[in-house]
C-alpha positions in Angstrom: 0.0 0.0 0.0 1.3 3.4 -1.0 1.5 6.2 1.6 -0.4 9.5 1.5 -1.5 10.5 -2.0 1.3 8.7 -3.9 0.1 5.9 -6.2 3.4 4.8 -7.9 2.0 1.4 -8.9 -1.1 2.9 -10.6 -1.5 4.5 -14.1 -3.8 7.5 -14.4 -5.8 7.5 -17.7 -7.5 10.7 -18.7 -10.4 10.3 -21.2 -10.0 13.3 -23.6 -11.5 12.0 -26.8 -15.1 12.3 -27.9 -17.2 14.9 -29.5 -18.4 17.0 -26.5 -21.8 17.5 -28.1 -23.5 19.0 -25.1 -20.6 21.5 -24.5 -20.5 22.4 -28.2 -16.7 22.5 -28.2 -13.6 20.4 -27.2 -13.8 20.2 -23.4 -10.1 19.4 -22.9 -9.1 22.7 -24.5 -11.5 24.9 -22.4 -9.5 27.6 -20.7 -9.3 27.8 -16.9 -7.1 30.9 -16.2 -3.9 30.6 -18.1 -4.2 26.8 -18.6 -6.6 24.5 -20.4 -8.8 22.1 -18.5 -6.7 19.2 -19.6 -3.4 20.9 -18.6 -4.9 21.7 -15.1 -5.9 18.1 -14.7 -2.5 16.7 -15.8 -0.8 19.1 -13.3 -3.0 17.7 -10.4 -2.0 14.1 -11.3 1.7 14.7 -12.1 4.1 13.1 -9.6 1.4 11.1 -7.9 1.1 8.2 -10.4 3.4 5.8 -12.2 2.5 7.4 -15.5 -0.2 9.5 -17.1 -1.9 8.4 -20.3 -4.3 10.7 -22.2 -6.7 8.8 -24.4 -7.6 10.9 -27.5 -9.6 10.5 -30.7 -7.9 9.6 -33.9 -5.9 12.6 -35.3 -6.3 14.5 -32.0 -3.2 15.9 -30.2 -2.6 18.3 -27.3 0.6 20.2 -26.5 1.4 19.0 -23.0 4.5 18.9 -20.8 3.5 15.6 -19.1 1.6 12.5 -20.1 1.6 10.1 -23.1 -1.2 10.4 -25.6 -2.7 7.3 -27.2 -5.3 7.2 -30.0 -8.6 5.2 -29.8 -8.7 2.0 -31.8 -12.4 2.5 -32.4 -14.3 5.6 -33.4 -17.7 6.8 -32.4 -18.3 4.3 -29.6 -17.9 6.6 -26.6 -15.8 6.3 -23.4 -15.3 2.5 -23.7 -12.9 3.1 -26.7 -10.8 5.5 -24.6 -10.7 3.1 -21.6 -9.6 0.3 -23.9 -6.9 2.4 -25.5 -5.7 3.6 -22.1 -5.6 0.1 -20.5 -3.8 -1.3 -23.6 -1.1 1.4 -23.2 -0.8 1.2 -19.4 2.3 -0.5 -17.9 0.5 -1.2 -14.6 -2.1 -3.7 -13.6 -4.4 -1.1 -12.0 -5.4 2.2 -13.6 -7.4 5.2 -12.4 -9.7 6.3 -15.2 -10.8 10.0 -15.1 -12.9 12.0 -17.6 -11.3 15.3 -18.7 -14.4 17.2 -17.8 -13.9 16.5 -14.0 -11.6 19.4 -13.2 -11.0 18.8 -9.5 -9.4 15.4 -8.5 -9.7 14.3 -4.9 -6.6 12.1 -4.3 -7.8 11.2 -0.9 -10.9 9.7 -2.5 -8.7 7.5 -4.8 -7.0 6.2 -1.6 -10.4 5.3 -0.1 -11.4 3.5 -3.3 -8.2 1.5 -3.2 -9.1 0.2 0.2 -12.4 -1.4 -1.0 -12.2 -5.1 0.0 -12.2 -8.0 -2.3 -10.4 -8.9 -5.6 -12.4 -6.6 -7.7 -11.7 -5.9 -11.4 -13.4 -2.6 -11.2 -14.1 -0.1 -8.4 -16.4 2.7 -9.4 -18.2 5.6 -7.6 -21.9 5.2 -6.8 -23.3 8.7 -6.1 -25.9 9.0 -3.3 -25.9 5.2 -3.1 -27.7 4.7 -6.4 -26.1 6.6 -9.4 -23.2 4.7 -10.9 -20.3 6.8 -12.1 -17.9 4.4 -13.8 -15.9 7.1 -15.5 -14.1 7.8 -12.3 -13.0 4.3 -11.3 -10.1 1.9 -10.8 -9.8 -0.6 -13.7 -7.6 -3.7 -14.0 -5.9 -4.7 -17.3 -7.8 -8.0 -17.0 -10.8 -6.2 -18.3 -9.4 -5.7 -21.8 -10.9 -8.7 -23.5 -14.3 -7.9 -21.9 -14.3 -4.3 -23.1 -13.2 -5.3 -26.6 -16.0 -7.9 -26.7 -18.6 -5.4 -25.6 -17.5 -2.9 -28.3 -17.7 -5.6 -31.0 -21.2 -6.5 -29.7 -22.1 -2.8 -30.0 -22.8 -2.5 -26.3 -21.1 0.9 -26.0 -22.4 2.0 -22.6 -19.9 1.6 -19.8 -22.8 0.4 -17.6 -22.8 -2.9 -19.4 -19.3 -3.5 -18.1 -20.4 -3.3 -14.5 -22.6 -6.4 -14.8 -20.0 -8.4 -16.8 -17.1 -8.3 -14.3 -16.3 -8.3 -10.6 -17.3 -4.7 -9.9 -17.8 -2.9 -6.6 -19.5 0.5 -6.1 -18.0 2.9 -3.6 -20.8 4.9 -2.1 -20.2 8.7 -2.1 -22.5 11.7 -1.5 -22.9 13.5 -4.9 -21.9 16.7 -3.1 -18.4 15.2 -2.7 -18.0 15.3 -6.5 -19.3 18.8 -7.2 -17.8 19.4 -10.7 -18.6 17.5 -13.8 -18.6 19.9 -16.8 -21.3 18.5 -19.2 -22.6 21.8 -20.4 -21.6 25.4 -21.1 -23.5 26.4 -17.9 -21.5 23.9 -15.9 -18.3 25.3 -17.3 -19.4 28.9 -16.5 -20.3 28.0 -13.0 -16.9 26.4 -12.5 -15.1 29.4 -13.8 -17.0 31.5 -11.2 -16.1 29.1 -8.5 -12.4 29.3 -9.5 -12.6 33.1 -9.6 -14.0 33.3 -6.1 -11.5 30.8 -4.8 -8.6 32.8 -6.2 -9.8 36.0 -4.5 -9.6 34.5 -1.1 
């Protein structure tokens, strides 16, 4: 077991591909102060994990100081393609998967998820005890063939994966995960939060 907020045996995989239809523009490139959303996220993770992998769509590339970018093997199938690409590139058995539109990473929460008992293949957040959030989760490389099969069966929702493998939900109040930037309004509210925080 690692100490504190250091996870040197775990890879961090950031999902930065996709079309961002509800936002109307590329989420990863959204500015937050002098950085982009993706740059801010990579900075939070740097030094805490064995490596950082950024899963991107085909032909997509970001100028980043840290992290290795890998392209999806499949197009138009959603987050499963990014998880698959990230796990294939990962050099560790266990990886933390994070969406690029979750701008604040609670490393203490990652530590708590690691302490979930049992030999689980997947530990995901379950908000308010009922809402699964499998895009902030710990995934094992052993899931690769299952994910590949689901994609080929055109079962693109990550929720299918939860019923196919040994998965455990970690219950968490939704208020503990306040920022998930799905829409322009979410983004504007987050910028206002950052502005007020910087004024303190």
